[in-house]
NUVEXNU-162135 format. One record per residue (C-alpha): residue in three letters; y, x negated, z negated. Coordinates in steps of 0.001 Angstrom, whole numbers, plus 524288, in hexadecimal, padded with zeros to 5 digits. Layout:
<guzas>
ALAYXZ
...
</guzas>
This chain:
<guzas>
METE9DEB615B6CF79E
THRE8F4161857CF5ED
ARGE83A161365CFE66
ARGE8119620F9D0250
LEUE8F47624DDD04AA
ARGE8FE3618A6D0D9F
ARGE827561B04D1383
ARGE86A56289ED16CA
LEUE93A5625A4D1CE6
ILEE8E3661AC2D25B5
VALE82DC62467D2A10
VALE8AE963011D2D57
SERE958B6268AD32E4
VALE8A71620A3D3D63
LEUE863E62E54D3FB9
ALAE9392632DFD4268
VALE93C462985D4DC4
LEUE85A762E52D5341
ALAE89D263C9FD508C
SERE95CA63B1DD581B
GLYE8CC463727D64D8
VALE8510642F3D644E
ALAE904C64CB4D5E98
ALAE92B16523BD6C9F
CYSE841365632D6D1B
PHEE852465F1BD61DC
SERE893966D83D613A
VALE8BE36728ED52E9
SERE863967FFDD5062
GLYE8B9D689ACD4736
VALE9785691C2D4545
ALAEA2A068CDAD402E
ALAEA7A469AC6D3BA2
ALAE9C5169C45D32A0
GLYE9D8968EF6D2B5B
ALAEABF368B4FD2DCF
ILEEB22B682E7D23CA
ALAEC04B68294D1F6F
PHEEC7DA67A92D16C2
ALAECAEE68154D0921
SEREDA5F67F5CD0648
ALAED85A6769FCFB65
PROECF6E66DBDCF5D8
LYSEC65E67187CEAA4
ARGEC8D966B5CCDEA3
ALAEBCB666D13CD5EE
GLUEBBCF66660CC92E
TRPEB36A65C4CCC832
LYSEAD38652A9CBD92
ILEEA9E76450CCBE8D
ALAEA09E63C0BCB776
GLNE9EA162DEECB9C0
THRE90C762915CB9EE
SERE8A0361D2FCBB33
ALAE822D6212CCC739
GLYE89EF61787CD034
SERE8EFF61CC2CDD19
PHEE896062A44CDEB7
ASNE828562D94CEB8F
VALE7D6463B69CE959
ALAE7D9564764CE084
SERE7610654B3CDF53
CYSE766D65F53CD699
ALAE6CC7669F3CD4A3
SERE75B0671C0CCA33
THRE811B6712FCC284
ARGE786E6696ACB822
PHEE71DE66060CC087
CYSE76AC65712CC9D9
VALE72BA64909CCDA9
ALAE7B4963DEFCD392
VALE7555630F3CD818
GLYE7E6C623E7CD972
THRE7AFC616D1CDD6B
SERE7ED2609EFCD6EC
THRE79A55FC05CDB15
GLYE6DB860145CE1D4
THRE69CD60B53CD75E
ASPE6AC461AAFCD881
TYRE6E376211CCCC59
ALAE6D5263002CC9CC
VALE76026376ACC0DA
GLUE73406454FCBCD2
PHEE7C4B650D7CB88D
ASPE78CA65A31CAF2A
GLYE82BD66474CAFD0
THRE8C2365D1BCA5ED
ARGE8BA564E31CA8DF
TRPE8636643D9CB1B9
GLUE7AEE63C6ACAA04
GLUE793F62D7ACAA86
ALAE754A627A7CB713
ARGE662B62582CB9BF
THRE5FF261BA9CC386
LEUE5A5262337CCE84
GLUE563C61696CD730
ARGE590E60917CD9B7
PHEE59A86011CCE6D5
LYSE536460B69CEE0B
GLYE5CDF6120ACF603
GLUE683261997CF236
VALE6759627E2CF00F
VALE6F2762F6ACFAA5
SERE6BA463D47CF78B
LEUE672A645BACEBEE
SERE6305652F5CEA69
CYSE620865B60CDE13
PROE5A876689DCDF48
THRE587566C44CD17C
VALE5CBD6678ACC487
GLYE555865ABFCC256
ARGE504C658DDCCF48
CYSE56CA64FD0CDA36
VALE528A64859CE669
ALAE5A4563D23CEA95
VALE591C6347FCF769
THRE5B8662699CF9DA
ASPE60DB61FC7D0628
LEUE5484618B4D06D9
ALAE4CA5625DFD0969
GLYE476D626FFCFABE
ALAE47C763231CF2E3
THRE46F96352BCE40F
VALE45066412BCDBA9
LEUE4B5A644F9CCE5F
LYSE422764C9FCC6B9
ASNE401464DE6CB7DD
GLYE4BFF6441DCB5DB
ARGE459E639A4CBD6D
TRPE47656347CCCB86
SERE3BB6630E6CD375
ARGE3859625ADCD9C5
LEUE3D9E624A5CE7FE
THRE35F862BF7CF2DD
THRE36E562617D0113
LEUE3C9F63178D08F1
ASPE3B7962949D1629
PROE324761DB6D1738
ASNE38F8617BBD2192
PROE484461752D1F21
GLYE505160EB4D27EB
PROE5DAF6091CD27F9
PROE692F60C06D2827
TYRE663961A55D25F4
PROE5B5562063D2CE0
GLYE4FE662511D2401
METE58BD6230BD1761
ALAE592963023D101C
ASNE67DC63780D111E
ALAE662864337D0996
VALE5D9B64CABD0146
SERE5EFF65B31CFD66
CYSE5698663C5CF452
THRE55DA6719BCF121
ARGE4BDC66F78CE6F2
PROE429A66573CE1B5
ASNE386B6674ECEAF6
PHEE403366881CF68A
CYSE495065D26CFC3C
VALE4C96657BED09DA
ALAE521264A55D0CB9
VALE575664662D1957
ASPE58A4637BBD1E3A
GLYE5EC562F3DD283F
GLNE54C46317ED32AE
GLYE566363FC6D330E
ASNE4A776419FD2B14
THRE487D64BB8D1FE6
GLUE3F9964B6CD14C7
THRE3BD365632D0B90
TYRE374E654CBCFCBA
ASNE2E5265F93CF63B
GLYE303E65A8CCE8B1
THRE25BA651B5CE962
SERE2664649AFCF747
TRPE2E1D6489FD029F
THRE2A7D64AE6D103A
LYSE2A0E640C3D1B7E
PROE363D63EFED226F
GLUE38E0649CFD2D67
GLNE42696468AD372B
VALE4B0C65218D3AB7
ASPE567464B6ED4049
GLNE538D64062D4B7F
ASPE60EE63E40D4E0D
PHEE69A663C88D42A3
PROE670B637F2D344B
LEUE66D2643A1D2A47
THRE72A3642DBD2219
ASPE709C64D1AD1784
VALE686A659ABD13D3
SERE6AD066594D0B12
CYSE610566EC1D081E
GLYE66C367CDBD04CE
SERE5996681D5D0161
THRE4B4F67E8FCFFB2
GLYE464367B4AD0D1C
HISE538867D47D13FE
CYSE5CAE67212D16CA
VALE64B966CBED20AC
ALAE683065CCCD2344
VALE726B657A5D2ABA
ASPE72C864AABD332F
GLYE7AFC63F46D37DB
GLYE7DFB64858D44C4
GLYE827F65426D3FD4
GLNE766465C14D4021
ALAE70076638AD359B
VALE5FC966533D343D
GLUE5AE46712DD2D19
LEUE4FC467265D25E4
ARGE494668000D24D5
ASPE3B4E68618D230F
GLYE36BC67794D21E3
HISE3B756731DD2ED2
TRPE483466B90D3370
SERE502566F5FD3DBA
ALAE53AE666FCD491E
PROE61B8660A1D468E
LYSE6D6166A2AD4A8D
PROE7AC766529D4D4C
ALAE841D66A66D42C8
ASPE8FD6660ACD43E8
THRE94626540FD4C34
SERE955664B97D4192
PROE8B91645CED37B4
PHEE88B164E1FD2C34
THRE892464805D1E9B
THRE85EC6523DD1509
ILEE80C365FE1D13BC
SERE7EED66A70D08E6
CYSE774B6765DD0BAF
VALE768A683B5D027D
GLYE6AE068CC1D0690
ILEE671C68DA6D14A0
HISE736C6916FD1ABE
PHEE7DCD688DFD1669
CYSE811E67AF1D1699
VALE8C656717DD17B6
ALAE8AC0665A0D1E6A
ILEE960D65A7AD1FC1
ASPE96F765089D2A87
LEUE9E186431AD2C25
ARGEAA74647DED30DB
GLYEAD0664FB7D249C
ARGEA8FA65C84D2B1C
ALAEA1266678DD242D
VALE96666705CD2BFC
VALE91C867D1FD250C
PHEE840A682F4D283B
THRE82AD6918AD2626
ARGE79EF69C7AD2CD5
SERE81FB69AA8D399A
GLYE7DF068C0CD3A71
TRPE87C867FDFD3953
ALAE957A6816AD3A7F
ARGE9EFF67973D401B
PROEA21B66C75D3996
ALAEAF3266E24D319F
PROEB6E766324D2C83
ILEEB87A66256D1D4B
ASPEBC2665435D1BB7
SEREBEF264841D2366
LEUEB5F363E26D2B79
ALAEBAAA633D2D20EA
ASNEB7E763BC4D1562
ALAEABFB64456D1AF4
PROEA46164ABED0E95
LEUE978764297D0ADF
GLUE911364E3CD037D
THRE925F65CD8D017F
SERE8C16666E4CF937
CYSE8B21675C6CF9DA
PROE876D67D5FCED8D
GLNE88A368A1BCF58A
GLNE8AD268FC2D0239
GLNE990768CFDD05C1
LYSE9BB66845ACFAA0
CYSE9A9A67568CFBBC
VALEA073668CECF637
ALAEA16F65BE9CFEB1
VALEA72564ED9CFA70
ASPEAB77644A3D03F6
SEREACCF63430D03A4
SEREBAFC63636CFE72
GLYEB6A763C7DCF188
ARGEBB386497DCF67B
METEB526656D2CF4D6
LEUEB4E466294CFDA6
PHEEB09F6704CCFA5A
LEUEAB1167BC5D02B1
SEREACAB68947CFE25
ASPEABBE69541D06FB
ARGEAC6668D71D1387
ALAEB8D868668D103D
TRPEB87A67770D0C33
THREC3036703ED033B
ALAEC9FD66554D0814
PROEC44B658F3D03F8
ALAEC9C665540CF636
ARGEC7C864B3FCEC24
PROEC30465122CDEA8
LYSECA7364FD5CD304
VALEC60764A5ECC584
ASPECDE564B8ECB9B1
SERED8F264F0ACC386
GLUED898641ABCCA7C
ALAED55F64114CD8A1
PHEEC68963AE1CDADF
ILEEC5BC63077CE4E7
ASNEB87462BD7CE6FC
SEREAC8762E60CF15D
LEUEA57463B40CEE50
ILEE96B763903CF1B7
ASPE900A64554CEFA3
VALE92286527ECEB12
SERE877665D93CE674
CYSE899D66B0DCE290
PROE7CFC6725FCDE22
ILEE789E67EFACE601
GLYE7C7E68AD7CDF0C
HISE86F368464CD6C1
ALAE93B168721CDEF3
ASNE9CB6680E7CD501
PHEE957167440CCFFA
CYSE94FF667ABCD78D
ALAE929065907CD470
ALAE983864CE4CDCBF
VALE968563E9BCDB73
ASPE9F6963300CE132
ALAE9DC16246DCE3B5
SEREA1DD61FDECD66B
GLYE96FB626DBCCEA7
ASPE9F93632B4CCAB7
ALAE982F63FB4CCA6C
TRPE9F0964B86CCC25
THRE9C3B65B67CC864
THREA4A666701CC954
ASNEA1AB6752DCC4FE
ASPEADA567AFBCCD76
ALAEAB2367517CDC14
PHEEAE5968342CE212
ARGEB52568A06CD836
</guzas>
Protein backbone atom coordinates (compact mmCIF):
# COMPACT_ATOMS: atom_id res chain seq x y z
CA UNK A 1 0.00 0.00 0.00
CA UNK A 2 1.45 3.37 -0.99
CA UNK A 3 1.90 6.23 1.46
CA UNK A 4 -0.66 8.20 -0.53
CA UNK A 5 -3.21 5.40 -0.20
CA UNK A 6 -2.50 4.96 3.52
CA UNK A 7 -2.73 8.70 4.11
CA UNK A 8 -6.02 9.03 2.25
CA UNK A 9 -7.59 6.11 4.09
CA UNK A 10 -6.42 7.45 7.47
CA UNK A 11 -7.59 10.97 6.75
CA UNK A 12 -11.02 10.02 5.47
CA UNK A 13 -11.47 7.57 8.35
CA UNK A 14 -10.83 10.35 10.84
CA UNK A 15 -13.12 12.62 8.89
CA UNK A 16 -15.82 9.99 8.91
CA UNK A 17 -15.95 10.26 12.69
CA UNK A 18 -16.06 14.05 12.51
CA UNK A 19 -18.69 14.04 9.80
CA UNK A 20 -20.92 11.65 11.71
CA UNK A 21 -21.18 14.21 14.48
CA UNK A 22 -22.52 16.87 12.17
CA UNK A 23 -24.43 14.71 9.73
CA UNK A 24 -27.67 15.40 11.49
CA UNK A 25 -27.24 19.09 10.69
CA UNK A 26 -26.97 18.50 6.94
CA UNK A 27 -29.88 18.53 4.54
CA UNK A 28 -28.77 17.26 1.14
CA UNK A 29 -30.24 19.20 -1.76
CA UNK A 30 -30.93 17.87 -5.24
CA UNK A 31 -33.47 15.64 -6.89
CA UNK A 32 -32.88 11.91 -6.83
CA UNK A 33 -34.96 11.26 -9.91
CA UNK A 34 -32.82 13.51 -12.11
CA UNK A 35 -29.55 11.86 -11.21
CA UNK A 36 -30.65 8.49 -9.90
CA UNK A 37 -28.16 5.68 -10.26
CA UNK A 38 -29.02 2.04 -10.78
CA UNK A 39 -26.81 -1.02 -11.10
CA UNK A 40 -26.29 -2.54 -14.52
CA UNK A 41 -27.13 -6.21 -14.76
CA UNK A 42 -23.58 -7.38 -15.43
CA UNK A 43 -20.07 -6.03 -14.78
CA UNK A 44 -18.19 -4.39 -17.60
CA UNK A 45 -15.42 -6.54 -19.09
CA UNK A 46 -13.16 -4.16 -20.96
CA UNK A 47 -9.97 -5.61 -22.37
CA UNK A 48 -6.93 -4.13 -20.66
CA UNK A 49 -3.28 -4.20 -21.64
CA UNK A 50 -0.79 -4.20 -18.79
CA UNK A 51 2.82 -3.04 -18.77
CA UNK A 52 5.30 -3.51 -15.94
CA UNK A 53 7.40 -0.44 -15.18
CA UNK A 54 10.30 0.44 -12.91
CA UNK A 55 8.47 3.37 -11.29
CA UNK A 56 7.90 1.68 -7.95
CA UNK A 57 4.44 1.77 -6.39
CA UNK A 58 2.22 4.06 -8.43
CA UNK A 59 0.42 6.99 -6.82
CA UNK A 60 -1.26 8.85 -9.68
CA UNK A 61 -1.96 8.88 -13.42
CA UNK A 62 -3.30 11.48 -15.85
CA UNK A 63 -4.02 11.37 -19.58
CA UNK A 64 -4.37 14.35 -21.92
CA UNK A 65 -5.20 12.16 -24.93
CA UNK A 66 -4.99 8.60 -26.19
CA UNK A 67 -1.36 9.33 -27.08
CA UNK A 68 -0.15 11.02 -23.92
CA UNK A 69 -0.42 9.84 -20.33
CA UNK A 70 1.87 10.28 -17.34
CA UNK A 71 1.98 8.15 -14.21
CA UNK A 72 4.05 8.79 -11.10
CA UNK A 73 5.25 6.16 -8.67
CA UNK A 74 7.40 6.14 -5.55
CA UNK A 75 10.30 3.95 -4.46
CA UNK A 76 12.65 4.52 -1.50
CA UNK A 77 11.86 8.21 -1.20
CA UNK A 78 12.11 9.01 -4.89
CA UNK A 79 9.24 9.85 -7.24
CA UNK A 80 9.52 8.47 -10.78
CA UNK A 81 7.46 9.54 -13.80
CA UNK A 82 6.67 7.34 -16.79
CA UNK A 83 5.00 8.50 -20.01
CA UNK A 84 2.69 6.68 -22.42
CA UNK A 85 3.03 7.63 -26.10
CA UNK A 86 -0.02 5.85 -27.43
CA UNK A 87 1.80 2.59 -27.95
CA UNK A 88 4.02 1.89 -24.96
CA UNK A 89 5.07 3.15 -21.53
CA UNK A 90 8.55 4.63 -21.61
CA UNK A 91 11.36 4.21 -19.08
CA UNK A 92 10.90 5.80 -15.67
CA UNK A 93 12.55 9.17 -15.03
CA UNK A 94 13.34 10.74 -11.68
CA UNK A 95 10.90 13.51 -10.79
CA UNK A 96 12.08 14.43 -7.28
CA UNK A 97 13.91 12.95 -4.28
CA UNK A 98 13.05 13.14 -0.59
CA UNK A 99 10.88 16.26 -0.90
CA UNK A 100 7.51 14.71 -0.29
CA UNK A 101 5.46 12.31 -2.35
CA UNK A 102 3.42 13.18 -5.42
CA UNK A 103 -0.25 12.77 -4.46
CA UNK A 104 -2.00 14.33 -7.46
CA UNK A 105 -1.29 14.90 -11.14
CA UNK A 106 -3.13 16.68 -13.96
CA UNK A 107 -2.11 16.79 -17.63
CA UNK A 108 -4.33 19.23 -19.57
CA UNK A 109 -2.55 18.95 -22.92
CA UNK A 110 0.05 16.75 -24.57
CA UNK A 111 3.44 17.41 -23.00
CA UNK A 112 2.14 19.57 -20.15
CA UNK A 113 1.39 18.41 -16.60
CA UNK A 114 1.28 19.71 -13.05
CA UNK A 115 2.01 17.52 -10.04
CA UNK A 116 1.64 18.34 -6.33
CA UNK A 117 3.22 16.66 -3.31
CA UNK A 118 1.95 15.94 0.18
CA UNK A 119 4.39 18.57 1.47
CA UNK A 120 2.62 21.34 -0.47
CA UNK A 121 5.09 21.40 -3.37
CA UNK A 122 4.26 21.72 -7.08
CA UNK A 123 6.23 20.85 -10.20
CA UNK A 124 5.41 21.47 -13.87
CA UNK A 125 6.25 19.32 -16.89
CA UNK A 126 7.13 21.50 -19.87
CA UNK A 127 9.32 20.84 -22.92
CA UNK A 128 10.10 17.37 -21.63
CA UNK A 129 11.47 18.55 -18.26
CA UNK A 130 10.01 18.79 -14.78
CA UNK A 131 10.54 22.12 -13.01
CA UNK A 132 11.94 22.54 -9.54
CA UNK A 133 9.39 22.23 -6.76
CA UNK A 134 7.48 25.40 -5.88
CA UNK A 135 5.92 25.80 -2.44
CA UNK A 136 2.14 26.15 -2.56
CA UNK A 137 1.62 26.73 1.14
CA UNK A 138 4.55 28.09 3.18
CA UNK A 139 3.08 26.78 6.44
CA UNK A 140 2.01 23.15 6.04
CA UNK A 141 1.28 21.46 9.35
CA UNK A 142 1.07 17.83 10.52
CA UNK A 143 -0.54 15.45 10.11
CA UNK A 144 -2.39 16.73 7.05
CA UNK A 145 -3.49 20.38 7.36
CA UNK A 146 -1.79 22.51 4.73
CA UNK A 147 -0.58 19.55 2.73
CA UNK A 148 -1.75 19.56 -0.88
CA UNK A 149 -4.35 16.91 -1.64
CA UNK A 150 -5.26 17.40 -5.30
CA UNK A 151 -4.77 19.46 -8.47
CA UNK A 152 -6.87 19.83 -11.62
CA UNK A 153 -5.97 21.64 -14.85
CA UNK A 154 -7.97 22.44 -17.98
CA UNK A 155 -5.11 24.07 -19.85
CA UNK A 156 -1.45 24.87 -19.13
CA UNK A 157 -2.31 28.29 -17.71
CA UNK A 158 -5.24 27.25 -15.54
CA UNK A 159 -4.90 24.83 -12.63
CA UNK A 160 -6.45 24.70 -9.18
CA UNK A 161 -4.96 22.89 -6.18
CA UNK A 162 -6.64 22.17 -2.84
CA UNK A 163 -5.17 21.31 0.55
CA UNK A 164 -5.93 19.98 4.00
CA UNK A 165 -6.61 23.39 5.52
CA UNK A 166 -9.51 24.09 3.17
CA UNK A 167 -7.35 26.29 0.96
CA UNK A 168 -7.30 26.62 -2.80
CA UNK A 169 -4.42 27.86 -4.96
CA UNK A 170 -4.64 28.80 -8.65
CA UNK A 171 -1.87 28.50 -11.26
CA UNK A 172 -1.75 30.86 -14.25
CA UNK A 173 1.03 29.14 -16.16
CA UNK A 174 3.75 31.10 -14.38
CA UNK A 175 2.99 31.32 -10.67
CA UNK A 176 0.57 30.22 -7.96
CA UNK A 177 -1.74 32.47 -6.01
CA UNK A 178 -1.51 32.64 -2.24
CA UNK A 179 -3.66 30.10 -0.40
CA UNK A 180 -7.31 31.17 -0.13
CA UNK A 181 -9.34 29.44 2.54
CA UNK A 182 -12.74 28.52 1.10
CA UNK A 183 -13.68 25.82 3.62
CA UNK A 184 -13.19 26.52 7.31
CA UNK A 185 -14.72 23.31 8.61
CA UNK A 186 -13.10 20.43 6.74
CA UNK A 187 -10.04 19.61 4.62
CA UNK A 188 -10.63 19.70 0.88
CA UNK A 189 -10.01 16.16 -0.36
CA UNK A 190 -10.27 16.54 -4.15
CA UNK A 191 -10.98 19.02 -6.95
CA UNK A 192 -12.06 18.73 -10.58
CA UNK A 193 -12.25 21.51 -13.17
CA UNK A 194 -14.77 20.63 -15.87
CA UNK A 195 -13.95 23.77 -17.86
CA UNK A 196 -11.61 26.72 -17.58
CA UNK A 197 -12.72 28.95 -14.74
CA UNK A 198 -15.18 26.42 -13.34
CA UNK A 199 -14.18 23.86 -10.70
CA UNK A 200 -15.81 21.87 -7.94
CA UNK A 201 -13.94 20.79 -4.80
CA UNK A 202 -15.23 18.35 -2.20
CA UNK A 203 -14.37 18.01 1.46
CA UNK A 204 -14.21 15.64 4.39
CA UNK A 205 -17.65 16.64 5.58
CA UNK A 206 -19.58 15.68 2.46
CA UNK A 207 -19.70 19.25 1.23
CA UNK A 208 -18.86 20.85 -2.11
CA UNK A 209 -17.53 24.29 -3.03
CA UNK A 210 -17.81 25.66 -6.56
CA UNK A 211 -15.54 28.09 -8.41
CA UNK A 212 -17.47 30.23 -10.86
CA UNK A 213 -16.64 33.66 -12.32
CA UNK A 214 -13.50 33.84 -10.20
CA UNK A 215 -15.26 33.34 -6.87
CA UNK A 216 -15.70 30.32 -4.64
CA UNK A 217 -19.12 29.53 -3.20
CA UNK A 218 -19.71 28.73 0.44
CA UNK A 219 -19.58 25.00 1.25
CA UNK A 220 -22.85 23.28 0.40
CA UNK A 221 -23.95 19.92 1.84
CA UNK A 222 -24.15 17.18 -0.78
CA UNK A 223 -23.61 14.07 1.35
CA UNK A 224 -23.42 12.94 4.97
CA UNK A 225 -20.11 11.10 4.53
CA UNK A 226 -16.63 12.36 3.62
CA UNK A 227 -15.94 12.65 -0.09
CA UNK A 228 -12.80 10.97 -1.45
CA UNK A 229 -12.88 11.84 -5.16
CA UNK A 230 -14.69 13.89 -7.81
CA UNK A 231 -14.63 14.17 -11.60
CA UNK A 232 -16.43 16.83 -13.67
CA UNK A 233 -17.20 17.30 -17.36
CA UNK A 234 -18.28 20.80 -18.34
CA UNK A 235 -20.17 22.90 -15.81
CA UNK A 236 -23.27 20.74 -15.39
CA UNK A 237 -21.96 17.24 -14.67
CA UNK A 238 -19.84 15.86 -11.83
CA UNK A 239 -19.60 12.54 -10.03
CA UNK A 240 -18.30 12.50 -6.47
CA UNK A 241 -17.74 9.34 -4.42
CA UNK A 242 -17.77 9.12 -0.64
CA UNK A 243 -16.07 7.01 1.99
CA UNK A 244 -19.05 4.67 2.21
CA UNK A 245 -18.81 3.70 -1.46
CA UNK A 246 -21.69 5.88 -2.63
CA UNK A 247 -21.78 8.05 -5.75
CA UNK A 248 -23.37 11.48 -5.84
CA UNK A 249 -24.13 13.05 -9.23
CA UNK A 250 -24.27 16.78 -9.90
CA UNK A 251 -26.38 18.03 -12.83
CA UNK A 252 -28.32 21.18 -13.72
CA UNK A 253 -30.83 20.10 -11.08
CA UNK A 254 -28.24 20.09 -8.31
CA UNK A 255 -26.81 17.22 -6.29
CA UNK A 256 -28.68 13.93 -6.38
CA UNK A 257 -28.99 11.75 -3.32
CA UNK A 258 -26.06 9.41 -2.57
CA UNK A 259 -26.45 6.03 -4.27
CA UNK A 260 -24.44 2.97 -3.16
CA UNK A 261 -22.12 1.54 -5.81
CA UNK A 262 -19.55 -0.23 -3.63
CA UNK A 263 -19.05 -1.29 -0.03
CA UNK A 264 -17.52 0.70 2.82
CA UNK A 265 -14.59 -1.73 3.00
CA UNK A 266 -13.88 -1.32 -0.73
CA UNK A 267 -14.90 2.29 -1.30
CA UNK A 268 -13.63 3.59 -4.67
CA UNK A 269 -10.50 5.70 -4.36
CA UNK A 270 -10.60 7.51 -7.68
CA UNK A 271 -13.00 8.16 -10.55
CA UNK A 272 -12.61 9.67 -14.02
CA UNK A 273 -15.35 10.82 -16.39
CA UNK A 274 -14.44 11.38 -20.07
CA UNK A 275 -18.00 12.39 -20.98
CA UNK A 276 -21.21 13.18 -19.18
CA UNK A 277 -22.84 10.01 -17.81
CA UNK A 278 -19.70 7.97 -18.55
CA UNK A 279 -17.23 7.32 -15.72
CA UNK A 280 -14.77 4.72 -14.48
CA UNK A 281 -13.95 4.17 -10.80
CA UNK A 282 -11.32 1.96 -9.15
CA UNK A 283 -11.37 0.65 -5.61
CA UNK A 284 -8.89 -0.58 -3.01
CA UNK A 285 -9.64 -4.23 -3.77
CA UNK A 286 -8.45 -3.94 -7.36
CA UNK A 287 -11.95 -3.74 -8.82
CA UNK A 288 -13.40 -1.44 -11.47
CA UNK A 289 -16.84 0.09 -11.82
CA UNK A 290 -18.29 1.75 -14.92
CA UNK A 291 -21.05 4.36 -15.16
CA UNK A 292 -22.90 4.45 -18.47
CA UNK A 293 -26.33 5.99 -19.07
CA UNK A 294 -27.00 6.47 -15.34
CA UNK A 295 -26.24 2.85 -14.44
CA UNK A 296 -23.15 1.60 -12.61
CA UNK A 297 -21.80 -1.87 -13.18
CA UNK A 298 -21.22 -4.05 -10.16
CA UNK A 299 -17.59 -3.92 -8.93
CA UNK A 300 -15.45 -6.51 -10.70
CA UNK A 301 -11.78 -7.29 -11.03
CA UNK A 302 -10.43 -6.74 -14.54
CA UNK A 303 -9.01 -9.65 -16.48
CA UNK A 304 -5.62 -9.68 -18.13
CA UNK A 305 -4.73 -12.63 -20.34
CA UNK A 306 -7.87 -14.40 -19.08
CA UNK A 307 -6.64 -14.35 -15.47
CA UNK A 308 -8.21 -12.41 -12.64
CA UNK A 309 -6.17 -9.46 -11.37
CA UNK A 310 -5.69 -9.20 -7.62
CA UNK A 311 -4.04 -6.01 -6.38
CA UNK A 312 -4.91 -2.46 -5.34
CA UNK A 313 -5.83 -0.14 -8.19
CA UNK A 314 -4.63 3.32 -7.22
CA UNK A 315 -5.79 5.72 -9.92
CA UNK A 316 -7.59 5.92 -13.27
CA UNK A 317 -7.66 8.58 -15.99
CA UNK A 318 -9.89 8.82 -19.06
CA UNK A 319 -9.17 11.93 -21.16
CA UNK A 320 -12.17 14.15 -21.83
CA UNK A 321 -13.56 13.66 -25.32
CA UNK A 322 -12.14 10.15 -25.74
CA UNK A 323 -14.99 7.92 -24.66
CA UNK A 324 -13.30 4.53 -24.77
CA UNK A 325 -9.67 5.14 -23.78
CA UNK A 326 -8.55 4.97 -20.15
CA UNK A 327 -5.34 4.35 -18.26
CA UNK A 328 -5.04 2.96 -14.74
CA UNK A 329 -2.18 2.21 -12.36
CA UNK A 330 -1.75 -0.20 -9.46
CA UNK A 331 0.33 -0.56 -6.33
CA UNK A 332 2.87 -2.88 -7.98
CA UNK A 333 4.16 -0.49 -10.64
CA UNK A 334 1.88 -1.84 -13.39
CA UNK A 335 0.32 0.56 -15.91
CA UNK A 336 -2.94 -0.32 -17.65
CA UNK A 337 -4.58 0.90 -20.85
CA UNK A 338 -7.81 0.07 -22.67
CA UNK A 339 -9.48 1.27 -25.86
CA UNK A 340 -12.90 -0.21 -25.18
CA UNK A 341 -13.90 1.09 -21.76
CA UNK A 342 -17.54 1.75 -22.68
CA UNK A 343 -18.10 -0.45 -25.72
